[in-house]
Structure formats: structure tokens, C-alpha cells
C-alpha positions as CSV (number, residue, x, y, z in Angstrom):
1,M,20.6,70.9,13.3
2,F,21.5,68.3,15.9
3,I,17.8,67.9,16.8
4,H,16.8,67.4,13.1
5,I,19.5,64.7,12.6
6,T,18.4,62.9,15.8
7,N,14.8,62.9,14.8
8,F,15.8,61.6,11.3
9,R,17.8,58.8,12.9
10,K,14.9,57.8,15.1
11,K,12.5,57.7,12.1
12,L,15.1,55.6,10.1
13,L,15.5,53.2,13.0
14,G,11.7,52.9,13.4
15,V,11.4,52.1,9.7
16,L,14.2,49.5,9.8
17,L,12.6,47.9,13.0
18,V,9.2,47.6,11.3
19,T,10.8,46.2,8.2
20,I,12.7,43.6,10.2
21,I,9.6,42.6,12.1
22,L,7.6,42.2,8.8
23,V,10.3,40.1,7.2
24,T,10.6,37.9,10.3
25,I,6.9,37.3,10.3
26,I,6.9,36.4,6.5
27,I,9.9,34.0,7.0
28,L,8.2,32.3,10.0
29,K,4.9,32.0,8.2
30,S,6.5,30.5,5.1
31,T,8.9,28.3,7.0
32,Y,6.6,26.9,9.8
33,F,3.0,27.5,9.1
34,N,2.9,26.4,5.4
35,E,5.4,23.6,5.8
36,S,4.0,20.1,5.4
37,Q,4.2,18.0,8.5
38,I,5.3,14.4,8.5
39,I,2.7,12.2,10.2
40,I,2.1,8.4,9.9
41,G,4.9,8.2,7.3
42,A,3.4,10.9,5.0
43,F,3.7,14.5,4.2
44,I,0.4,16.1,5.6
45,H,-0.9,19.0,3.6
46,S,-3.6,21.5,4.6
47,E,-6.6,22.0,2.3
48,K,-7.5,25.6,1.4
49,E,-11.0,26.7,2.0
50,S,-13.1,27.2,-1.1
51,K,-13.6,30.8,-2.2
52,Y,-17.1,29.9,-3.3
53,E,-18.9,28.8,-0.1
54,D,-22.6,28.9,0.6
55,D,-23.8,28.1,4.1
56,L,-26.6,25.5,4.4
57,Y,-28.6,25.7,7.6
58,E,-32.0,24.2,7.4
59,F,-32.9,20.6,6.6
60,N,-35.9,18.5,7.4
61,S,-35.5,15.7,9.9
62,N,-35.1,13.0,7.2
63,K,-32.5,14.9,5.3
64,S,-30.7,15.8,8.5
65,Y,-30.5,12.1,9.4
66,E,-29.2,11.2,6.0
67,L,-26.5,13.9,6.1
68,D,-25.4,12.9,9.6
69,E,-25.1,9.3,8.6
70,R,-23.0,10.2,5.5
71,F,-20.8,12.9,7.0
72,Q,-20.4,12.4,10.7
73,R,-20.0,8.6,11.0
74,P,-16.9,6.5,10.6
75,S,-16.1,4.2,7.6
76,K,-18.6,1.5,6.9
77,L,-16.4,0.0,4.2
78,S,-14.3,-3.1,4.3
79,S,-10.5,-2.5,4.1
80,V,-8.5,-3.5,1.1
81,K,-7.6,-7.2,1.2
82,L,-3.8,-7.0,1.1
83,K,-1.7,-9.5,-0.8
84,Y,0.8,-9.9,2.1
85,N,0.7,-10.6,5.8
86,F,3.4,-9.5,8.1
87,R,3.8,-12.6,10.4
88,R,6.8,-11.7,12.6
89,P,9.9,-9.6,12.7
90,K,13.3,-11.4,12.5
91,D,15.9,-11.3,15.2
92,K,16.7,-7.9,16.6
93,G,20.3,-8.3,15.4
94,E,19.2,-8.4,11.8
95,V,20.9,-5.9,9.5
96,P,19.5,-4.2,6.4
97,P,17.9,-4.9,4.0
98,Y,14.8,-5.7,6.0
99,V,12.9,-8.2,3.9
100,A,9.8,-9.6,5.6
101,E,9.0,-13.3,5.4
102,G,6.7,-14.0,2.5
103,F,7.3,-10.5,0.9
104,P,9.2,-10.0,-2.4
105,T,12.8,-8.8,-2.4
106,I,12.0,-6.7,-5.5
107,Y,8.5,-5.6,-6.4
108,Q,7.5,-6.0,-10.0
109,T,4.3,-3.8,-10.0
110,P,3.5,-0.5,-8.3
111,E,0.4,-2.0,-6.7
112,D,2.4,-4.7,-5.1
113,V,4.8,-2.4,-3.3
114,I,1.9,-0.4,-2.0
115,H,0.3,-3.6,-0.7
116,G,3.5,-4.5,0.9
117,Y,4.0,-1.1,2.6
118,Y,0.5,-1.0,4.1
119,A,0.6,-4.7,5.1
120,I,3.7,-4.0,7.2
121,L,2.2,-0.8,8.8
122,K,-0.9,-2.8,9.6
123,S,1.1,-4.8,12.1
124,A,3.2,-1.9,13.5
125,A,2.5,0.2,16.5
126,N,4.3,3.1,18.1
127,M,2.4,3.5,21.3
128,M,5.2,4.2,23.8
129,G,3.8,6.9,26.1
130,Y,0.3,6.6,24.7
131,E,-2.8,4.7,25.9
132,G,-3.7,1.7,23.9
133,G,-5.7,-0.4,26.4
134,C,-3.0,-3.1,26.9
135,G,0.7,-3.4,27.5
136,T,1.8,-4.3,24.0
137,I,0.1,-3.9,20.6
138,A,0.9,-6.0,17.4
139,W,4.6,-6.2,16.8
140,M,5.1,-2.7,18.3
141,D,7.8,-0.7,16.4
142,S,9.7,-3.8,15.0
143,P,8.0,-3.7,11.6
144,Y,8.9,-0.1,10.7
145,P,12.4,-0.8,9.3
146,Y,10.7,-3.3,6.9
147,A,8.3,-0.5,5.7
148,Y,11.2,2.0,5.5
149,R,13.0,-0.3,3.1
150,L,10.2,0.1,0.6
151,L,10.8,3.8,0.3
152,S,12.9,5.2,-2.5
153,D,16.3,6.7,-1.9
154,D,14.8,10.2,-2.4
155,I,12.7,9.9,0.7
156,K,15.4,8.2,2.8
157,D,17.8,11.0,1.9
158,N,15.5,13.4,3.7
159,I,13.8,11.2,6.4
160,T,15.8,9.0,8.7
161,L,14.4,5.7,10.0
162,E,14.0,7.2,13.4
163,E,12.1,10.2,12.0
164,F,9.9,7.7,10.0
165,K,9.2,5.8,13.2
166,D,8.5,8.9,15.2
167,S,5.9,10.1,12.6
168,F,3.8,7.2,13.8
169,K,3.8,8.2,17.5
170,G,0.4,7.3,19.0
171,T,-0.6,5.1,16.1
172,G,-1.6,1.5,17.1
173,A,-2.9,0.3,13.8
174,M,-3.5,1.3,10.2
175,N,-5.9,0.1,7.5
176,L,-5.9,0.8,3.8
177,L,-9.5,1.7,2.7
178,H,-9.0,2.6,-0.9
179,L,-6.4,2.0,-3.6
180,E,-7.1,3.3,-7.1
181,P,-4.9,4.5,-10.0
182,A,-4.8,8.3,-10.0
183,Y,-4.6,10.8,-12.8
184,E,-1.2,11.0,-14.6
185,P,-0.4,14.5,-15.7
186,T,0.9,15.0,-19.2
187,N,4.5,13.8,-19.8
188,T,4.5,11.6,-16.8
189,P,7.4,9.0,-17.5
190,D,6.5,5.3,-17.5
191,S,8.7,4.8,-14.5
192,I,6.3,6.9,-12.3
193,K,2.8,5.8,-11.3
194,Y,0.4,7.5,-9.0
195,Y,-2.3,5.9,-6.8
196,F,-5.1,7.4,-4.7
197,T,-5.2,6.0,-1.2
198,E,-7.4,6.5,1.8
199,V,-6.2,5.2,5.2
200,E,-7.6,4.7,8.6
201,A,-5.4,5.1,11.7
202,L,-6.3,3.9,15.1
203,K,-4.7,6.3,17.6
204,G,-4.2,6.6,21.4
205,H,-4.1,9.7,23.6
206,P,-0.8,10.6,25.3
207,Y,-0.5,9.1,28.7
208,K,-0.5,11.6,31.5
209,K,1.4,11.1,34.7
210,G,-0.9,10.3,37.6
211,E,-3.7,9.4,35.3
212,T,-5.5,6.1,35.8
213,Y,-4.4,3.8,33.0
214,G,-7.2,3.1,30.5
215,T,-9.4,6.1,31.2
216,Q,-8.9,7.6,27.7
217,P,-10.6,6.0,24.7
218,N,-8.8,5.2,21.4
219,Y,-10.0,7.1,18.3
220,F,-9.8,6.9,14.5
221,E,-8.2,9.3,12.1
222,Y,-8.7,9.3,8.3
223,Y,-6.5,10.6,5.6
224,Y,-6.5,10.5,1.8
225,G,-4.1,11.5,-0.9
226,I,-1.6,10.2,-3.4
227,V,1.1,7.6,-3.2
228,T,3.8,8.1,-5.8
229,T,5.7,5.0,-6.9
230,E,8.9,4.9,-9.0
231,Y,10.7,2.1,-10.9
232,N,14.3,1.3,-11.7
233,K,15.8,-1.9,-13.0
234,K,18.0,-2.4,-9.9
235,D,15.4,-1.9,-7.2
236,G,12.1,-2.5,-8.9
237,W,9.2,-0.5,-7.7
238,K,9.6,1.7,-4.6
239,I,7.5,4.4,-2.9
240,K,8.8,7.8,-3.9
241,S,6.4,9.9,-1.9
242,V,3.2,9.7,0.3
243,D,1.1,12.8,0.4
244,Y,-2.1,13.0,2.6
245,L,-4.8,15.4,3.4
246,P,-6.6,15.0,6.8
247,E,-10.4,14.3,6.6
248,I,-12.6,16.8,8.4
249,Y,-16.1,15.9,9.7
250,L,-17.5,19.0,11.4
251,C,-17.9,21.4,8.5
252,H,-19.7,19.4,5.8
253,P,-22.5,19.5,4.9
254,F,-23.1,22.8,6.8
255,H,-20.8,24.8,4.6
256,G,-20.2,24.8,0.9
257,W,-21.3,22.7,-2.0
258,N,-18.1,20.9,-3.2
259,Y,-18.6,17.8,-1.2
260,D,-21.2,16.2,-3.6
261,Y,-20.5,15.0,-7.2
262,D,-23.8,16.4,-8.5
263,S,-23.0,19.9,-7.2
264,I,-19.4,19.7,-8.4
265,I,-20.6,18.9,-12.0
266,G,-23.4,21.5,-11.8
267,V,-21.3,24.4,-10.4
268,I,-17.9,23.8,-12.1
269,Y,-18.7,22.3,-15.5
270,N,-22.0,24.0,-16.1
271,N,-22.1,27.3,-14.2
272,W,-18.4,28.2,-14.5
273,Y,-17.5,26.5,-17.8
274,G,-20.9,26.6,-19.6
275,M,-20.7,23.0,-20.8
276,D,-24.4,22.4,-20.3
277,L,-23.9,18.8,-19.1
278,K,-26.8,16.5,-18.4
279,I,-26.2,13.6,-16.1
280,D,-27.3,10.4,-17.9
281,N,-26.4,7.7,-15.4
282,T,-24.5,7.1,-12.2
283,D,-22.9,3.9,-11.0
284,I,-21.8,3.6,-7.4
285,E,-19.9,0.5,-6.1
286,N,-17.9,0.4,-2.8
287,N,-17.9,4.3,-2.7
288,Y,-16.4,4.4,-6.3
289,I,-18.7,6.7,-8.3
290,Q,-18.8,6.8,-12.1
291,V,-20.9,9.7,-13.4
292,Y,-21.9,9.6,-17.1
293,A,-22.9,12.9,-18.6
294,S,-23.4,14.4,-22.1
295,N,-24.1,17.6,-24.0
296,Q,-24.8,18.3,-27.6
297,D,-21.1,18.0,-28.5
298,N,-19.9,14.8,-26.7
299,E,-20.2,12.2,-23.9
300,Y,-18.2,12.5,-20.7
301,K,-17.4,10.4,-17.7
302,F,-16.3,11.6,-14.2
303,D,-14.9,9.2,-11.6
304,F,-15.2,10.1,-7.9
305,I,-14.4,8.5,-4.6
306,R,-16.7,9.0,-1.6
307,L,-14.5,9.4,1.4
308,T,-15.2,8.1,4.9
309,N,-16.2,11.7,5.9
310,G,-18.8,11.7,3.1
311,D,-17.0,14.0,0.7
312,D,-17.0,13.1,-3.0
313,V,-13.5,13.8,-4.5
314,L,-12.8,13.8,-8.2
315,L,-10.2,11.4,-9.6
316,H,-10.6,11.2,-13.3
317,E,-12.2,13.0,-16.3
318,Y,-12.9,11.3,-19.6
319,I,-14.3,12.2,-23.0
320,K,-15.6,9.6,-25.5
321,E,-13.5,9.4,-28.7
322,N,-14.2,6.7,-31.3
323,D,-16.4,4.8,-28.8
324,K,-13.6,4.7,-26.2
325,W,-13.0,6.7,-23.1
326,K,-10.0,8.9,-23.3
327,E,-8.7,10.5,-20.1
328,V,-8.4,14.2,-20.3
329,S,-8.1,17.3,-18.0
330,I,-11.1,19.5,-18.5
331,L,-10.5,21.5,-15.3
332,R,-8.6,24.8,-15.6
333,P,-5.2,24.7,-13.8
334,D,-6.2,26.6,-10.7
335,D,-9.4,24.6,-10.4
336,E,-7.6,21.3,-11.1
337,K,-5.3,21.8,-8.1
338,Y,-8.2,22.5,-5.8
339,Y,-11.1,20.3,-7.0
340,K,-9.2,17.1,-8.2
341,V,-7.1,14.7,-6.2
342,S,-3.9,14.2,-8.2
343,I,-0.2,14.8,-7.6
344,L,-0.8,18.3,-8.9
345,K,-2.6,19.1,-5.7
346,F,0.6,18.5,-3.7
347,N,3.2,19.9,-6.1
348,N,4.6,23.4,-5.9
349,E,2.9,24.4,-2.6
């Protein structure tokens, strides 16, 4: 009898131990591996790989050259010409609020507060401990409190100024490459506006003790996503959230199809949804792509942005009603979160 009870206890302990290990793994995975990181002042999200991927291996030399130029080269675009210019920080003894010279105290439009935010970051650098090629860069970390002031109370309740500054470690400069209104989901209040942004960050490698200074090159990183702005009468427009996805270069165009607007329309709207769309015309200006399509029922327009890494990402879907373009959401909910860049991509992760 004693032997049976002992064996039973051993089995029970084994089951409990396995259960504890599994629960621990699940908690660690959900807590650490799926949690968005805060880098360059934004929540950085990971993109899920497409379930529908086809490998593309063979191209002729001309096609290979075209694809390399599109997908594996840095940005050839001019940056956005910002409305403001951060000239110099005030005395170090300055106390909040940090209002930069020539910048508004209260912003009256959501575009203006975004211009102000990136104009300040353009002149900031947090290169302590990183190689930048010279002793000091721009105004170093002095501008960060001015950018932090433009964040809403919601962000500042969760991220301190020091954490905000630390998120820029190794960053010597930032440029805003795209700023476009983004899709507003149904029932979005008038006090909330969403904007698509693409940014370019010039980074430095961590300095290693004993290493000859200046032996490591600087490099560029690119991110894209949504800046959420919020308005209230007291504070005007503030930045409520910044959500980025990092741009990758080494997978496309060797894997998948969802990096090209033509394939996106053909696969999703025609193959999956059976809409039988025919592309009638395409306008491309400064990497903003407007695709006009039609079927026997109606006319449609799809707006894409071509990113620095060559990907075409969907921003807007329109249908023509009474000779006017009406913004709609044709994509199904699961597809919308994956194949369209909107705030829905970052919510409820």
C-alpha cells in the first residue's frame, strides 16, 4: 500500500511540475516576447509572416537589377520639409513646460504637432557610448524634453522623460520621410486623428573599450507606422501614441507576393474576394501610389505608399458614389489588420 501511495505522489508531483513549467513558458512568452519595445520614442511592433507565401527564385539579369534597386537600397526620397526648425535649447536651468523658440505653445492642427515633434527630434542625439564620428552631434540630448512635452498625458503617465530619452540610445539624427492622413476606423471621434509616417534614423554602433575610435560606420534604420494625435481645448493637439514597424530588406522580393500593389489587388480582391477588378490607371508621385480599378458593378481607388525598402503598403480603399470617392473598408477584419496600415494593425495585439 505504501509503495502505491509513493508512486502516486511521484506521478502527481511530476504532473504538477510539468504544468508549472508550461504555465511559466506561456507567461514568459506573452510577457516578454510579444511585448512591444520602446525604441526611438515609439512602440515597436513585430510583423507577422504571411500565411500565403510563395518563394520566387529565378529572375533574368535586368529584372534582378530592378528588384535590387527597389528593395535593397536606401531611400532616394527627399525628407518632409518641416514647418519648424529647432535652433537651440534654452538654459539648462529651464523648468517645464519646454517650449522651443519659434514653436507654438498650443498646436491648432494635428499636422502641426507632428511637424513640431519631428523637427525637434531632427536636432536631437543620444550618442553617449556610441560611435558617431565626432565628439558632439547636433544639440545632443537637450532637445528631448521639448519633444516629450508634445506627448499626451496618457503617454507620459506610462513613459518617463528618462525612458523616452533612453529609447533613442545610439540615434544621432532622424528624418521624416512620409506624412499622410491614415484610415479612420468607424466611430473615430473628431478629437482623434491618425497619420501614416515613415522615418529614417541615423544610428551608431556601441563603442567598445579598447577599440580605435571611428572604426565602425554609422548606419540607417527605417520604420513606418501610425502617429495618433488627440485634441482637447486646454492643450490643443498632442501626440497620443507612436506605433512603428521596422522595415526589412533581406526577404523581399525573394519571398511572398504582398510587397507589390498589383499582386495585392490581384490576390486579395480578385482571387480571395472574387471582385474581378481590372486596373484602369495608376498614378505614382513621390512614392504615393493611387490605383484606379473597376468591375461591372462599380469603380474603386486604392492608395498605397511605397516604403524605402520597396514594399507597397495599403493606406486607403475608396468606392465611387455619386461621382465622389467615399472611403470604405473592403478588407475583411483579419485581412485588414494584416494587409492595411491603420491603427487597427496595432490595437489589441
